[in-house]
TIROKE-532067 format. One record per residue (C-alpha): residue number from 1; x, y, z; residue in three letters. Coordinates in steps of 0.1 Angstrom, whole numbers, plus 2048, in hexadecimal, padded with zeros to 3 digits. Each point is the difference from the previous one (the first is absolute). Layout:
<atoms>
(atom NUM,(X,Y,Z),'Ala')
...
</atoms>
This chain:
<atoms>
(atom 1,(15D,631,994),'Met')
(atom 2,(7F1,7F9,7DB),'Val')
(atom 3,(7EF,7DC,7F5),'Val')
(atom 4,(805,7F5,7DF),'Asp')
(atom 5,(7E8,7E6,808),'Lys')
(atom 6,(7F8,7E0,7EB),'Asp')
(atom 7,(81F,804,7EC),'Val')
(atom 8,(804,7E4,7E6),'Glu')
(atom 9,(82A,7F5,802),'Ile')
(atom 10,(804,7EC,7E0),'Pro')
(atom 11,(817,7DE,801),'Met')
(atom 12,(812,7F0,7EA),'Arg')
(atom 13,(7E8,7E9,7F0),'Asp')
(atom 14,(7E8,813,7FD),'Gly')
(atom 15,(7E9,802,81A),'Ala')
(atom 16,(7FA,81D,81A),'Lys')
(atom 17,(804,806,824),'Leu')
(atom 18,(7E8,816,811),'Ile')
(atom 19,(814,815,81A),'Ala')
(atom 20,(7FD,821,814),'Asn')
(atom 21,(818,818,7FF),'Val')
(atom 22,(804,814,820),'Tyr')
(atom 23,(818,822,7F8),'Arg')
(atom 24,(80A,81F,814),'Pro')
(atom 25,(7EC,81A,7F3),'Asn')
(atom 26,(821,817,7F8),'Ala')
(atom 27,(816,7FE,7DE),'Pro')
(atom 28,(81D,7F2,7FC),'Gly')
(atom 29,(80C,7DB,7FD),'Lys')
(atom 30,(7FD,7E9,81F),'Phe')
(atom 31,(80A,7D8,806),'Pro')
(atom 32,(7E9,7E7,7FA),'Ala')
(atom 33,(7F3,7E7,819),'Leu')
(atom 34,(7EA,7E0,7EF),'Thr')
(atom 35,(7EA,7E6,812),'Ala')
(atom 36,(7E7,7E8,7EF),'Cys')
(atom 37,(7EF,7E8,813),'Gly')
(atom 38,(7E0,7EE,802),'Pro')
(atom 39,(7EB,80E,81D),'Tyr')
(atom 40,(7F6,81C,7EE),'Gly')
(atom 41,(80E,820,7F6),'Lys')
(atom 42,(7DE,816,80B),'Asp')
(atom 43,(7F8,7F1,823),'Val')
(atom 44,(804,810,81D),'His')
(atom 45,(814,7E9,81E),'Leu')
(atom 46,(7DE,807,814),'Lys')
(atom 47,(7EE,7EB,7E8),'Asp')
(atom 48,(819,7E9,7F3),'Asn')
(atom 49,(80D,7F3,824),'Phe')
(atom 50,(7EB,811,81A),'Pro')
(atom 51,(80E,7EF,821),'Asn')
(atom 52,(821,816,7F1),'Ala')
(atom 53,(7F1,820,803),'Tyr')
(atom 54,(7EF,7FC,81F),'Ala')
(atom 55,(824,7F9,811),'Tyr')
(atom 56,(80D,821,7F0),'Ile')
(atom 57,(7DC,817,80F),'Glu')
(atom 58,(80C,7EC,821),'Lys')
(atom 59,(825,7FB,804),'His')
(atom 60,(814,813,7E3),'Gln')
(atom 61,(7EA,824,7FF),'Arg')
(atom 62,(824,80B,7F1),'Glu')
(atom 63,(7FB,7F2,7E1),'Ile')
(atom 64,(7DF,818,7F9),'Leu')
(atom 65,(80F,81A,80C),'Glu')
(atom 66,(81E,7FC,7EA),'Asn')
(atom 67,(7E9,808,7DD),'Ser')
(atom 68,(7DE,804,7F9),'Ser')
(atom 69,(7FB,7DC,805),'Gly')
(atom 70,(7E8,7FD,7DC),'Lys')
(atom 71,(81C,7ED,7ED),'Tyr')
(atom 72,(808,7E3,818),'Leu')
(atom 73,(801,7E0,7F4),'Gln')
(atom 74,(804,7D9,806),'His')
(atom 75,(821,7F3,7FB),'Glu')
(atom 76,(811,825,7F8),'Met')
(atom 77,(80D,81D,818),'Pro')
(atom 78,(7F0,820,7FE),'Asp')
(atom 79,(806,80E,7DC),'Leu')
(atom 80,(7F5,823,806),'Glu')
(atom 81,(820,7FF,816),'Cys')
(atom 82,(816,7FA,7E3),'Phe')
(atom 83,(7EB,817,7E9),'Val')
(atom 84,(804,81E,816),'Arg')
(atom 85,(82A,7F8,800),'Glu')
(atom 86,(802,805,7DB),'Gly')
(atom 87,(7F4,7DC,7F5),'Tyr')
(atom 88,(7ED,7F5,7E6),'Val')
(atom 89,(7EA,7DE,80C),'Val')
(atom 90,(7F7,7E6,7E3),'Val')
(atom 91,(7E5,7EA,80E),'Arg')
(atom 92,(7F1,7E6,7E9),'Gly')
(atom 93,(7E9,7E3,7FE),'Asp')
(atom 94,(815,7DC,7F6),'Ile')
(atom 95,(7ED,7EE,7E5),'Arg')
(atom 96,(7E0,7F3,801),'Gly')
(atom 97,(7FA,819,821),'Thr')
(atom 98,(7ED,820,80B),'Gly')
(atom 99,(7FE,813,7DF),'Lys')
(atom 100,(816,7EC,7EC),'Thr')
(atom 101,(7F3,7E8,7EA),'Pro')
(atom 102,(811,7E0,7F9),'Gly')
(atom 103,(808,7DC,80E),'Phe')
(atom 104,(806,800,827),'Gln')
(atom 105,(81C,7E9,809),'Asp')
(atom 106,(813,810,81B),'Pro')
(atom 107,(826,7FD,805),'Asn')
(atom 108,(806,7F7,7DA),'Cys')
(atom 109,(81C,806,7E8),'Pro')
(atom 110,(7E6,818,7EF),'Thr')
(atom 111,(7FE,817,81D),'Glu')
(atom 112,(822,804,807),'Tyr')
(atom 113,(80B,80D,7DB),'Arg')
(atom 114,(7E0,812,803),'Asp')
(atom 115,(814,80F,81E),'Gly')
(atom 116,(81C,80D,7E9),'Cys')
(atom 117,(7EC,80C,7EB),'Asp')
(atom 118,(7F2,817,818),'Val')
(atom 119,(81B,80B,809),'Val')
(atom 120,(80E,808,7DD),'Glu')
(atom 121,(7E3,80F,7F9),'Trp')
(atom 122,(800,81A,81E),'Ala')
(atom 123,(825,808,7FA),'Ala')
(atom 124,(7F4,80A,7E1),'Ala')
(atom 125,(7E5,819,80A),'Gln')
(atom 126,(804,827,7FF),'Pro')
(atom 127,(7FD,802,825),'Trp')
(atom 128,(81B,7E9,80A),'Cys')
(atom 129,(824,807,806),'Ser')
(atom 130,(80A,7DD,7EE),'Gly')
(atom 131,(806,7F1,821),'Lys')
(atom 132,(7E7,7E4,80F),'Val')
(atom 133,(7FD,7EB,823),'Gly')
(atom 134,(7E7,7E8,80B),'Met')
(atom 135,(7E9,803,820),'Val')
(atom 136,(7ED,7E3,80C),'Gly')
(atom 137,(7F4,7EB,81F),'Ile')
(atom 138,(7FD,7DA,7FE),'Ser')
(atom 139,(7F3,7F8,7DC),'Tyr')
(atom 140,(80B,821,7F3),'His')
(atom 141,(820,7F8,813),'Ala')
(atom 142,(804,7E1,7EA),'Val')
(atom 143,(7FC,807,7DF),'Gly')
(atom 144,(820,81A,80A),'Gln')
(atom 145,(81D,7E6,7FE),'Trp')
(atom 146,(7EA,7EF,7E1),'Met')
(atom 147,(807,823,7E9),'Val')
(atom 148,(823,80B,80F),'Ala')
(atom 149,(809,7DA,7F4),'Ala')
(atom 150,(7F8,80B,7E1),'Gln')
(atom 151,(817,820,7FE),'Lys')
(atom 152,(7EA,81F,7F4),'Pro')
(atom 153,(816,819,7F3),'Pro')
(atom 154,(7F2,81A,816),'His')
(atom 155,(7F8,7EC,81F),'Leu')
(atom 156,(814,814,819),'Ala')
(atom 157,(7FC,7EB,822),'Cys')
(atom 158,(7E7,7F0,810),'Ile')
(atom 159,(7E9,7FC,825),'Leu')
(atom 160,(7F2,7E1,807),'Pro')
(atom 161,(7ED,7FF,81E),'Trp')
(atom 162,(7FB,7DD,80D),'His')
(atom 163,(7FB,7EF,7DE),'Gly')
(atom 164,(811,7DC,7FC),'Thr')
(atom 165,(813,7F7,7E1),'Ala')
(atom 166,(7FF,7DC,803),'Glu')
(atom 167,(7DE,7F4,7F2),'Phe')
(atom 168,(802,7DB,80C),'Tyr')
(atom 169,(811,7FA,81C),'Asp')
(atom 170,(7F9,81E,813),'Cys')
(atom 171,(7D7,806,7F1),'Arg')
(atom 172,(7F0,7E4,7EE),'Ser')
(atom 173,(810,7DE,810),'Arg')
(atom 174,(811,803,823),'His')
(atom 175,(81D,7E8,800),'Gly')
(atom 176,(7EB,7EF,7E2),'Gly')
(atom 177,(7DE,803,80E),'Ile')
(atom 178,(7EB,80D,7F3),'Phe')
(atom 179,(7ED,81E,814),'Cys')
(atom 180,(7DE,800,7F3),'Asp')
(atom 181,(7EF,811,821),'Gly')
(atom 182,(80E,81E,7F2),'Phe')
(atom 183,(802,7FA,7D9),'Thr')
(atom 184,(7DE,7F7,7F9),'Arg')
(atom 185,(7EF,81C,81F),'Gly')
(atom 186,(816,81B,7E6),'Trp')
(atom 187,(7F8,7F5,7E3),'Trp')
(atom 188,(7DC,7FC,803),'Glu')
(atom 189,(7FF,826,80B),'Arg')
(atom 190,(812,80B,7E5),'Gln')
(atom 191,(7D9,7FB,7F0),'Arg')
(atom 192,(7FA,821,809),'Val')
(atom 193,(81B,813,7F2),'Tyr')
(atom 194,(7FC,7F3,7DB),'Gln')
(atom 195,(7F8,817,7E6),'His')
(atom 196,(7DD,801,7F7),'Gly')
(atom 197,(7F6,7EE,823),'Cys')
(atom 198,(7DA,80E,804),'Pro')
(atom 199,(801,7F0,821),'Asp')
(atom 200,(820,816,810),'Ser')
(atom 201,(7F5,815,823),'Pro')
(atom 202,(81B,815,7FB),'Tyr')
(atom 203,(7FE,827,7EF),'Lys')
(atom 204,(812,813,7EA),'Asp')
(atom 205,(80B,81E,81D),'Ile')
(atom 206,(7FE,81B,7E3),'Phe')
(atom 207,(7E0,7F6,7EE),'Ser')
(atom 208,(7EE,7E8,81B),'Gly')
(atom 209,(7F8,7E8,7E6),'Glu')
(atom 210,(80D,7DD,800),'Arg')
(atom 211,(826,800,7FC),'His')
(atom 212,(800,7E3,7E6),'Thr')
(atom 213,(7F7,811,7E6),'Gly')
(atom 214,(7DD,80A,7ED),'Pro')
(atom 215,(7FB,7E3,7EC),'Ala')
(atom 216,(7EC,7DF,811),'Leu')
(atom 217,(811,7E2,7F4),'Ile')
(atom 218,(7F1,7E2,7FE),'Pro')
(atom 219,(808,7E5,81A),'Gln')
(atom 220,(80C,7E5,7EB),'Ala')
(atom 221,(813,819,7EC),'Glu')
(atom 222,(80F,80D,81C),'Arg')
(atom 223,(80C,7DA,80B),'Asp')
(atom 224,(811,7FC,7DE),'Ala')
(atom 225,(810,820,808),'Lys')
(atom 226,(80E,7F4,81F),'Arg')
(atom 227,(81F,7E3,809),'Ser')
(atom 228,(7FB,7E3,812),'Asp')
(atom 229,(815,80E,81A),'Tyr')
(atom 230,(7FE,7E2,81F),'Val')
(atom 231,(803,7E0,7E2),'Asn')
(atom 232,(81D,815,7EF),'Asn')
(atom 233,(813,7F8,823),'Ile')
(atom 234,(7F1,7E1,805),'Leu')
(atom 235,(80D,7F4,7E0),'Ala')
(atom 236,(823,80A,808),'His')
(atom 237,(810,7F1,821),'Pro')
(atom 238,(825,804,7F9),'Leu')
(atom 239,(80F,81F,7F6),'Leu')
(atom 240,(7FF,7FD,7DA),'Asp')
(atom 241,(7FD,81C,7E4),'Asp')
(atom 242,(7E2,80A,80C),'Trp')
(atom 243,(80D,80C,820),'Tyr')
(atom 244,(820,80D,7F3),'Arg')
(atom 245,(7ED,81B,7E9),'Glu')
(atom 246,(7ED,80B,81A),'Arg')
(atom 247,(828,807,815),'Met')
(atom 248,(819,818,7FB),'Pro')
(atom 249,(823,7FD,7F4),'Arg')
(atom 250,(80E,80E,81F),'Tyr')
(atom 251,(822,805,7ED),'Glu')
(atom 252,(7ED,814,7E9),'Asn')
(atom 253,(7F6,81D,81B),'Ile')
(atom 254,(819,81D,802),'Glu')
(atom 255,(7EC,81D,80D),'Val')
(atom 256,(802,80F,81E),'Pro')
(atom 257,(7E6,7F0,816),'Ser')
(atom 258,(7F1,80A,823),'Leu')
(atom 259,(7F4,7DD,80C),'Val')
(atom 260,(7E6,7FC,81D),'Val')
(atom 261,(7F4,7E3,816),'Ala')
(atom 262,(7E7,801,817),'Asn')
(atom 263,(802,7DF,81A),'Trp')
(atom 264,(7D4,802,7FC),'Gly')
(atom 265,(808,7F0,7DF),'Gly')
(atom 266,(802,7DA,80D),'Leu')
(atom 267,(7FA,7E8,7E4),'Ala')
(atom 268,(7FD,817,7E1),'Leu')
(atom 269,(81A,81F,7FD),'His')
(atom 270,(816,7F9,81E),'Leu')
(atom 271,(81A,7EC,7F4),'Arg')
(atom 272,(7FD,809,7DC),'Gly')
(atom 273,(803,824,804),'Thr')
(atom 274,(825,7F7,816),'Ile')
(atom 275,(80D,7E4,7E9),'Glu')
(atom 276,(7F5,818,7E1),'Ala')
(atom 277,(817,818,813),'Phe')
(atom 278,(824,7EC,804),'Thr')
(atom 279,(7FA,7F1,7DE),'Lys')
(atom 280,(7FD,822,7E6),'Ile')
(atom 281,(822,810,7F4),'Ala')
(atom 282,(7F8,822,805),'Ser')
(atom 283,(81C,810,813),'Lys')
(atom 284,(7EA,81A,80C),'Gln')
(atom 285,(7E9,7EB,817),'Lys')
(atom 286,(7F0,804,822),'Trp')
(atom 287,(7EC,7EB,815),'Leu')
(atom 288,(7E9,80E,81D),'Lys')
(atom 289,(7EB,7E1,815),'Val')
(atom 290,(7E5,815,810),'Glu')
(atom 291,(7E5,7F1,817),'Ser')
(atom 292,(7E0,811,804),'Gly')
(atom 293,(7DB,7FE,7F0),'Pro')
(atom 294,(809,7F5,7DE),'Tyr')
(atom 295,(7E9,811,7E6),'Phe')
(atom 296,(801,822,80F),'Thr')
(atom 297,(825,805,815),'Thr')
(atom 298,(80C,80A,7D8),'Pro')
(atom 299,(7E9,81C,7FE),'Met')
(atom 300,(80A,812,822),'Leu')
(atom 301,(811,81F,7FF),'Pro')
(atom 302,(821,7F4,809),'Lys')
(atom 303,(7FE,7E2,7E6),'Ser')
(atom 304,(7F7,819,7E4),'Ile')
(atom 305,(820,818,807),'Ala')
(atom 306,(816,7E0,7FE),'Leu')
(atom 307,(7EF,7FB,7E0),'Gln')
(atom 308,(808,823,7F5),'Leu')
(atom 309,(821,801,809),'Arg')
(atom 310,(808,7E3,7EC),'Phe')
(atom 311,(7EF,80D,7E3),'Phe')
(atom 312,(80D,81E,804),'Asp')
(atom 313,(820,7F4,7FD),'Arg')
(atom 314,(7FD,7E9,7E3),'Tyr')
(atom 315,(7E7,80E,7F0),'Leu')
(atom 316,(809,828,802),'Lys')
(atom 317,(826,7F7,808),'Gly')
(atom 318,(7FB,816,81E),'Met')
(atom 319,(81F,7FF,81A),'Glu')
(atom 320,(7EE,7FA,81E),'Asn')
(atom 321,(817,7E6,817),'Gly')
(atom 322,(7EA,7E0,7F2),'Trp')
(atom 323,(822,7EC,7FB),'Glu')
(atom 324,(803,804,82A),'Lys')
(atom 325,(7E3,7EB,802),'Glu')
(atom 326,(805,7E0,812),'Pro')
(atom 327,(803,7E3,7E0),'Arg')
(atom 328,(7EB,7ED,816),'Val')
(atom 329,(7EC,809,820),'Glu')
(atom 330,(7EB,7E2,814),'Val')
(atom 331,(7E3,808,81A),'Ser')
(atom 332,(803,7EA,81E),'Ile')
(atom 333,(7DC,7F8,80C),'Arg')
(atom 334,(7F6,7F9,824),'Gly')
(atom 335,(7EB,7E6,80C),'Thr')
(atom 336,(7E3,819,801),'Asp')
(atom 337,(804,807,7E0),'Asp')
(atom 338,(80F,821,800),'Ser')
(atom 339,(824,80B,7EE),'Val')
(atom 340,(81D,7FF,81E),'Lys')
(atom 341,(816,813,7EC),'Arg')
(atom 342,(812,7FD,7DF),'Trp')
(atom 343,(820,7F1,7FA),'Ile')
(atom 344,(812,813,7DE),'Pro')
(atom 345,(81A,7E5,7EF),'Asp')
(atom 346,(814,7FA,7DC),'Thr')
(atom 347,(7F0,7E1,7F7),'Gln')
(atom 348,(7E6,7E6,802),'Trp')
(atom 349,(800,7E6,817),'Pro')
(atom 350,(810,81F,816),'Met')
(atom 351,(822,7FB,804),'Ser')
(atom 352,(80C,7F6,825),'Gly')
(atom 353,(7E3,7E5,7FF),'Thr')
(atom 354,(807,7E3,817),'Gln')
(atom 355,(7F2,7E2,7F0),'Trp')
(atom 356,(7F3,7EF,81C),'Thr')
(atom 357,(7F4,7DC,802),'Arg')
(atom 358,(7E4,7F7,812),'Leu')
(atom 359,(7FA,7D4,7FC),'His')
(atom 360,(7E6,7EE,809),'Leu')
(atom 361,(801,7E8,81A),'Asp')
(atom 362,(7E3,7E5,7F1),'Leu')
(atom 363,(7FA,7EC,81F),'Ala')
(atom 364,(7F9,820,817),'Ala')
(atom 365,(7F2,816,7E3),'Ala')
(atom 366,(817,81D,80C),'Ala')
(atom 367,(813,818,7EE),'Leu')
(atom 368,(825,7FF,80C),'Thr')
(atom 369,(81F,80D,7FF),'Ala')
(atom 370,(813,7E3,7FC),'Gln')
(atom 371,(7F6,7E1,7EA),'Ala')
(atom 372,(7F2,7E0,812),'Ala')
(atom 373,(816,7E3,80A),'Ala')
(atom 374,(7EF,7E5,7F6),'Lys')
(atom 375,(7F1,7FD,7E0),'Ser')
(atom 376,(7DB,7FD,7F9),'Gly')
(atom 377,(7DF,805,7F0),'Thr')
(atom 378,(7DF,811,800),'Ala')
(atom 379,(7E0,7F7,7F1),'Ser')
(atom 380,(7DB,815,7F0),'Phe')
(atom 381,(7E7,7FE,7F1),'Asp')
(atom 382,(7FB,816,7DC),'Ala')
(atom 383,(7DF,807,80B),'Ser')
(atom 384,(80A,80B,826),'Gly')
(atom 385,(80F,81F,812),'Glu')
(atom 386,(823,7F0,7F9),'Gly')
(atom 387,(81A,807,81F),'Ile')
(atom 388,(807,81C,80F),'Ala')
(atom 389,(824,807,80E),'Phe')
(atom 390,(806,81E,819),'Arg')
(atom 391,(822,80F,813),'Thr')
(atom 392,(805,803,821),'Ala')
(atom 393,(7F6,81F,811),'Pro')
(atom 394,(81A,81C,7F2),'Leu')
(atom 395,(81C,80B,81D),'Asp')
(atom 396,(804,820,7EA),'Arg')
(atom 397,(7F3,814,7E5),'Glu')
(atom 398,(801,7EF,7DA),'Leu')
(atom 399,(7FF,816,7E4),'Val')
(atom 400,(802,7F2,7DD),'Phe')
(atom 401,(7F7,811,7DD),'Ala')
(atom 402,(806,7EE,7DE),'Gly')
(atom 403,(7FA,7E0,7EE),'Pro')
(atom 404,(7FB,7DE,816),'Leu')
(atom 405,(801,7DD,7F3),'Lys')
(atom 406,(7F9,7DF,80D),'Leu')
(atom 407,(811,7DD,7FD),'Arg')
(atom 408,(7EC,7E2,7FF),'Leu')
(atom 409,(807,7DC,7FE),'Trp')
(atom 410,(7E1,7F3,7F5),'Ile')
(atom 411,(7ED,7DF,7EE),'Ser')
(atom 412,(7DC,7FA,7FA),'Ser')
(atom 413,(7E8,7E0,7F8),'Thr')
(atom 414,(7F6,814,7E1),'Thr')
(atom 415,(80F,80A,7E4),'Pro')
(atom 416,(802,825,80A),'Asp')
(atom 417,(7FD,818,81E),'Ala')
(atom 418,(7F7,824,801),'Asp')
(atom 419,(80F,810,81F),'Phe')
(atom 420,(7F0,81E,813),'Phe')
(atom 421,(81E,815,810),'Ile')
(atom 422,(7F0,814,821),'Thr')
(atom 423,(815,815,813),'Leu')
(atom 424,(7EE,812,820),'Arg')
(atom 425,(80B,814,81E),'Ser')
(atom 426,(7ED,7FC,827),'Tyr')
(atom 427,(808,81B,81C),'Asp')
(atom 428,(801,7EA,825),'Pro')
(atom 429,(7E1,804,804),'Gln')
(atom 430,(7F7,7E7,7DE),'Gly')
(atom 431,(7F0,81E,7ED),'Asn')
(atom 432,(80B,7FC,7DE),'Glu')
(atom 433,(80D,823,7ED),'Ala')
(atom 434,(7EE,804,7DE),'Thr')
(atom 435,(804,818,7E7),'Phe')
(atom 436,(7ED,814,7E5),'Val')
(atom 437,(805,7F3,7DC),'Thr')
(atom 438,(7F0,80B,7DF),'Ala')
(atom 439,(7E4,7EE,806),'Ile')
(atom 440,(803,7EC,822),'Glu')
(atom 441,(7FA,813,81E),'Pro')
(atom 442,(811,7E3,819),'Lys')
(atom 443,(81E,7F5,7EE),'Ser')
(atom 444,(81D,7E9,80D),'Pro')
(atom 445,(825,80B,800),'Val')
(atom 446,(808,7EF,7DE),'Ser')
(atom 447,(7F7,7E4,7EA),'Gln')
(atom 448,(80C,7EB,7E6),'Gly')
(atom 449,(7FA,7DE,7E8),'Trp')
(atom 450,(80D,7EC,7EB),'Leu')
(atom 451,(7F4,7E1,7EA),'Arg')
(atom 452,(816,7E1,809),'Ala')
(atom 453,(804,7F6,7DB),'Ser')
(atom 454,(80B,829,7F6),'His')
(atom 455,(81E,7FB,819),'Arg')
(atom 456,(81C,801,7E2),'Lys')
(atom 457,(814,821,80A),'Thr')
(atom 458,(814,811,7E9),'Asp')
(atom 459,(829,7FC,80F),'Ala')
(atom 460,(809,821,7F1),'Lys')
(atom 461,(7E5,816,80B),'Leu')
(atom 462,(7FC,7F1,823),'Ser')
(atom 463,(80C,811,81B),'Thr')
(atom 464,(806,7F3,828),'Glu')
(atom 465,(7DB,815,808),'Trp')
(atom 466,(7EF,800,7DB),'Leu')
(atom 467,(7FB,7DB,7EB),'Pro')
(atom 468,(7F6,808,7DE),'Ser')
(atom 469,(7EE,7E7,7F4),'His')
(atom 470,(7FA,7FA,7DE),'Thr')
(atom 471,(7DF,7F3,7FE),'His')
(atom 472,(807,7F5,7DB),'Asp')
(atom 473,(7FD,7D9,809),'Val')
(atom 474,(7E8,7E6,815),'Glu')
(atom 475,(818,7EB,81D),'Gln')
(atom 476,(7E5,7E8,80A),'Leu')
(atom 477,(808,7EB,821),'Leu')
(atom 478,(803,7DD,803),'Lys')
(atom 479,(7F3,7EB,81F),'Pro')
(atom 480,(817,807,820),'Gly')
(atom 481,(816,813,7EE),'Glu')
(atom 482,(812,81F,817),'Val')
(atom 483,(806,81C,7E8),'Val')
(atom 484,(80E,823,80B),'Gln')
(atom 485,(7E9,820,7FD),'Leu')
(atom 486,(80B,821,7FE),'Asp')
(atom 487,(7E1,819,80C),'Ile')
(atom 488,(802,827,7F6),'Pro')
(atom 489,(7ED,80D,81F),'Val')
(atom 490,(7F6,826,7F1),'Trp')
(atom 491,(814,81D,814),'Pro')
(atom 492,(7F4,80E,820),'Ala')
(atom 493,(80E,819,81A),'Ser')
(atom 494,(7F9,7FF,825),'Leu')
(atom 495,(80E,809,822),'Ala')
(atom 496,(7F6,7E8,81A),'Leu')
(atom 497,(805,808,823),'Pro')
(atom 498,(80F,7EA,81D),'Ala')
(atom 499,(7E2,7E9,809),'Gly')
(atom 500,(7F4,7F7,7E1),'His')
(atom 501,(801,7E6,7EA),'Cys')
(atom 502,(7FB,7F5,7DA),'Leu')
(atom 503,(7F1,7DF,7F3),'Glu')
(atom 504,(806,7F2,7DE),'Leu')
(atom 505,(7E1,7EB,7EC),'Ile')
(atom 506,(809,7E2,7EA),'Val')
(atom 507,(7DD,7F5,7EF),'Ala')
(atom 508,(7EF,7F5,7E3),'Gly')
(atom 509,(7EA,81B,7F9),'Lys')
(atom 510,(7F8,825,802),'Asp')
(atom 511,(801,811,824),'Phe')
(atom 512,(7E0,808,80D),'Glu')
(atom 513,(7F4,807,825),'Arg')
(atom 514,(7E0,7F4,80A),'Pro')
(atom 515,(7DE,816,7F7),'Leu')
(atom 516,(7FB,813,81E),'Pro')
(atom 517,(7DB,7FB,80B),'Glu')
(atom 518,(7E6,814,7F0),'Gly')
(atom 519,(81E,805,7E0),'Ala')
(atom 520,(7F0,806,7DE),'Pro')
(atom 521,(804,7E6,7E9),'Lys')
(atom 522,(824,806,7EC),'Gly')
(atom 523,(80C,817,81A),'Ala')
(atom 524,(825,803,7FF),'Leu')
(atom 525,(813,7E7,813),'Arg')
(atom 526,(828,806,803),'Gly')
(atom 527,(806,7FF,7DA),'Ser')
(atom 528,(7ED,819,7F0),'Gly')
(atom 529,(7F0,7F8,7E0),'Leu')
(atom 530,(824,7EA,7F9),'Tyr')
(atom 531,(7EF,7DF,7FF),'Leu')
(atom 532,(809,7DD,7EC),'His')
(atom 533,(7E4,7EF,803),'Lys')
(atom 534,(7FA,7F6,7DA),'Asp')
(atom 535,(7F9,7DB,7F6),'Pro')
(atom 536,(80E,805,7DB),'Val')
(atom 537,(820,805,80F),'Asp')
(atom 538,(7FE,7F1,821),'Arg')
(atom 539,(7EF,7DE,7FB),'Pro')
(atom 540,(7FD,7E6,824),'Pro')
(atom 541,(80D,7E7,7EF),'Glu')
(atom 542,(821,811,7F4),'Arg')
(atom 543,(804,815,821),'Phe')
(atom 544,(7EA,7F7,81D),'Ala')
(atom 545,(813,7E6,81A),'Gly')
(atom 546,(81F,7FE,818),'Thr')
(atom 547,(81A,814,7FF),'Tyr')
(atom 548,(81E,7F8,817),'Thr')
(atom 549,(81D,819,80B),'Leu')
(atom 550,(825,7EE,804),'His')
(atom 551,(81B,80F,813),'Ser')
(atom 552,(824,7EF,80E),'Gly')
(atom 553,(818,7EB,7EA),'Asn')
(atom 554,(80C,821,7EB),'Gly')
(atom 555,(7DA,80C,7FF),'Arg')
(atom 556,(802,823,80C),'Glu')
(atom 557,(7DD,80F,804),'Cys')
(atom 558,(7FE,823,806),'Tyr')
(atom 559,(7F2,828,800),'Leu')
(atom 560,(81B,816,7F2),'Leu')
(atom 561,(7FA,822,80F),'Leu')
(atom 562,(80C,821,7F7),'Pro')
(atom 563,(80C,812,821),'Val')
(atom 564,(808,821,7FF),'Val')
(atom 565,(813,815,822),'Lys')
(atom 566,(7E7,803,81A),'Ala')
</atoms>
C-alpha cells in the first residue's frame, strides 16, 4: 500500500483540505472511496476510542487478524481492507480540525460542499478510474446524505453506516426538546481535535507528533475560529432554514445506496438512518438493521465483505449477484441482547406487520388488548417518575420489529409539556432486559420524546405508524384544554418469550435509574448522554407542572406495536 500523506485538496473557495490518500501499490486506475471527518485522520482507534479497541482485542480479534491493524480509526471501517482489494481511500480532516486550517463548524453547509469537491478531485486524479463512492460510520455517514443530495457528477454510490440524515428531531432536538447532554459533551470534546490545538492528547500514527498540525495557535485565536455550536441550536427552537440547510433533499439522492442501521443507535442515529432509507429517491437501495457493538461491528470481516460486494458492483461494475441481496434485512433481538434471527423483506416497515394496539388503562396502570370501558384520567408531577403501564405476563411469545407510536390525550397546568416515553421489558422474576447502545450499557427497549407545543403534524407525510411533526410552530396549551399527542417511539425489535411482560413509562423528565451505591458521579443511568435538562430550553415556569392523561369519550390512548410472525 502507498500512503500519500497530507495531500492538499483545493476547494472551490480557495481553501485547502488536508487528506491522506491510501493507494494500491500497483499500476492502473482504481475507484476511490472518500471520507472526511472531525476526529483526526491521523489518530489511531486505540488512542481515540480506547474502550472500542479494548473490546476488539478481547471479543473481536478477527478484526485484528484481517489486516495489520495499523490503520484502524474511529468511525471508519478498516481502510487497509479496501486498498488491498483495489480501492483508493481518501481520508481527510474537515475544516478547522486536525491538519486542515479554517473555521471549526461541524455539520455546516460549507462542509458538505467541501465533500462534493473532494469527490470531484478524487475522480480527476491519475490513479482514479473516475468512479467514486463514500464510506464511513456515524459522523462520516451523516455527510454522505448531504453530499449525495448535491449530485456531484462522479459520485457513483454511498454506504452510510449508522448515520442520521435528520439534524433536528433525530439528533439535536428530540421531539422539539433540546438534547443538551449529548450536544454539550460532544461539542466540548471537539476542542482537542481543533486545528492548532496544543493540548490534544492524540498523536499522528505516522510521525508520533501532535495530530492537530505543527502550528501552535493561541487559545483566543482558536476560539475565534470556532462556531458557537450549542447556542446556535438553542437559538433555533423550531425547524427553520438553519436546520434545513443541514439536512438533505431526499428526492435528490438517486445513487445506489447501502444503508445500515444498528439497534444500538437509540437516541442518535437509529431512527434517522432508517427514515432516510425510506425517503431517498434511489431505485437501487438496500437497508440492513443490525445489532452488536456499535462502533466495531462495521469492522468485522463479514461487514467488510458486505461493503466490498456493494462497492464491487457499483464502482467496478462486477456482476457479482449483489441485486439478489434482500432489499431489507432486519435482525431480531432476544432479551439477552443477542440476535435471534434475521428477517429478509422487501420494504420498511416490513410486509405483513400486524399493527397491534396496546391500550393504556389509566385506572389500573396497565397495558391491555382492549380499551377500558370507562373514561378516566391519571395525573403525575412533571418532575417525578411518571406513570408505568405494564402488560400481564405474556401467554405466548411476542415478536415485534419496526417503528412504534404512542397516542395520548393530555392536559397540563403549564403552558407547555415535555413527554418522555420509555419502553422496558421484564422476565417472570422481575429482572429487566437491557441492551447495549453506542453509549449506554443498560438501555431500555426503546424511547420517545415530544414537546406538546410541537404536536402539529403534516397529514400528507404522516402514516399510521409514524407521525411527521412539522416543528415549525408552537401551539401552547391552555388551562384545562385536552389535546392529542402522537409520539414517535423509536424503532425497536424484540423477541419476548411467554411469561415476560412489557412496561411503558410516561413521564415529564428523562428516564434515569437510581444510582447504585458507590457509583461515580456522572455514571450512566439508562439514557446514556441523551439527556434534556437545559434550563434555557426547559424553564420550570413553562414545564414544571402537573400533567394529566385522559381516556374515554372518543379519546383512545394506546401504544402501536409492529408485531411480526414469531
